[in-house]
N, C-alpha and C positions, 0 to 999 in steps of 0.2 A: 503494500499499499504506500509507505513512505520510504523513499530511498535515502539511506544515510551514507554519505561519502566522507570517509575520514581523510582529514587533511595529512598528507605524508609527512609534513614537518611537525606535527602535533607531538607534544611530549607524550611520555608513557603514563601519565596520571589518567587512569581510566575513570576515577571517581568525578573528576571535574567534567570530563566527557559525557559520561552518563547522565549527569545532572542537566548539562546543556541540551542533550538530546530529548530527555524527558520533557523539559521546559518547552522546547519547540515543538515536540509532537503534541502537547497540550494546546499550544497556541494554533497549531495547524488545524486540529480537530475543530477547535472553537471557530475559526475563519471559515473552515469549510461548510460548517453548520450555518454560519451567517451568511454563506453565499459569496464570500470575497474570492475564493478560488473555485475554478471549474470542477476540478478533480483532484483528489489527494495525490494520485500518481504523477502530476505535474510538478511536484514540489520536490526539491532536492536540498540536503543540508550538508555544508562542508563545516565540519567542526574542527576547532584547533584551540589549543591553550598555549599560554606564553612559553617560549623556548626555555627561558631561565625561570625557575620557580624557586622559592625559598626552600631550603632543606629543613627538615624537622629540626628542632632545637637540639645541640649537642652532636650532631652529625658532622664530622670533619670533612673538609673538601680536600680532594687530593691536589697537591701542587702539580704544575707542568713540570715534566723533566727538562723539556727544551722549549724555549719561547717559540711561539708561532711567527714565522718569517714569511712575509708575503713576497711571492716572486712576480717579476714583471711578465705580463702576458707575451706570448710569442708575437713576433712581427707579423703583420698582414701584408700579403702582396696584392697590391691593386692593379688590376688589368682592366682598362676601360675598353668596352666594345663600343666603338664609335658608329653610329648610323650616319648615312650620308644623305644630304638633301641639296637640291639645286633649283634654281629657278630662272627661266628666260622670260623677261617681260619686254613687250613692246609699248612704247609711249608715243603719243602724238606731239606736235610742236609745242603744245602748252604743258607738257608734262604729265597729261592724264593717261592712265594705263587704257590701252586698247585690248590687249590680249596678254594672258599670262599662262606659261607652261610650267608645271610644277613636277620634279622629278624625285625619287627617294630610293634608297638601297639599304638593306641590313648591312650589319658589320661583316656578315659571312660573304655577302655578295661583293662588297668593295665598291669603290667609286668609278670603276672602268666603264660600266654600262651607262650610268647617268651622264658621264662626261661625253661619251660618244653620241648619246641622243641630244644632249644640249648643243654640241658642235653641229649636228646634223640640222637642228632648227635654225641656228645662227646662219649656217651656210645657206639654207633655203630662203631665209629672209633677205640675205645679201644678195642672192641671185635674183630676187624680184625687184630689190631696190638697193642699188649699190651705194647710195648716199647715206645710208643708215650709220649712226654712230654707234660703236661697241663700247659700252661702259661696263667694267667689272666692279660691283659694289659687294664688298665682303667684310667680315670682321677679320681680326688679324691672325687668325689661327694659320700657321704656317703650313700645316699638311694640306688644308684645302687651297689656300692661295696659290702655293706652287703648283698644284695639279691643274688648276684652272688656267693659270698664266701659261703654264707649259702646253696645255691643250690648245689655247688660243694662238700661241706662236707656232704650233705645228700646223694650224688650219691655213691653207693657202688663200682662202677668200678673205681673211681678216688681214688688212695691211696695217693698220694701227688701232689702238683703243686706249681707253682711259682706265686707271685704277683708282678707286676710291674706298675708304673705309667707311663703314656705315655709320649713321648718326649717333647711335646708342654708344658704340665702342669709342668713336672719336671724342664724345664729350666725357667719356670716362678718363681717356688719356689726356685731354685738356685740363680736367679738374685735378689730376695728380700733378701735372706740371704746374699748375697755378697754386696748388698747396705747397709745392716744394719752394716755388718762387716767393710765397708769402712768409717763408720760414716755418710752416706747420709741419714739416716732414713730409712723408710719403702719404699721399692722399687715398691710395689704394686704387683698385680698378673699378670700384662700384660706381664712380660718378658723383656728382653733387647730391647733397642729402635731399630726400623727397620730403615735402610738406605733407 
């Protein structure tokens, strides 16, 4: 009827646990009768008592033979699995987006397929209109920056292009430089404080 789940960390003092269980059962039976619970089978109890209880008077404690010395945890190797994303966006003369292609690849797939697809879309757009400007906007992650720039340099239809850092990361770097200039030390990568 009532499931009693003993706490694995509970002390061996059965008397305290029995009193708790008996009190809990009485309260559950009363509340089931009042209609607070649907069925007594839905109720479980985890019992525990304090890990350190006072010993009966006159019982000596055994002293530790060796002091307990904590050891540092083993180091953890962090291996990031980076997913790859890319975007080719076309804007009109006013800067409004006309069309956007988005690409993605898992860490297992790698960036080769999305780079190939991005360069294919750039090639097709330049074939239709050779006067289009090619502008690369990225964060400053070297692994992606070098991959995209190398792919554009290998693309025969792209004669020249511009490289820009995205606004968020540019503001973060400018904030760090301004903090150093003002004598406040390194401002960090996070950019200006947000209100």
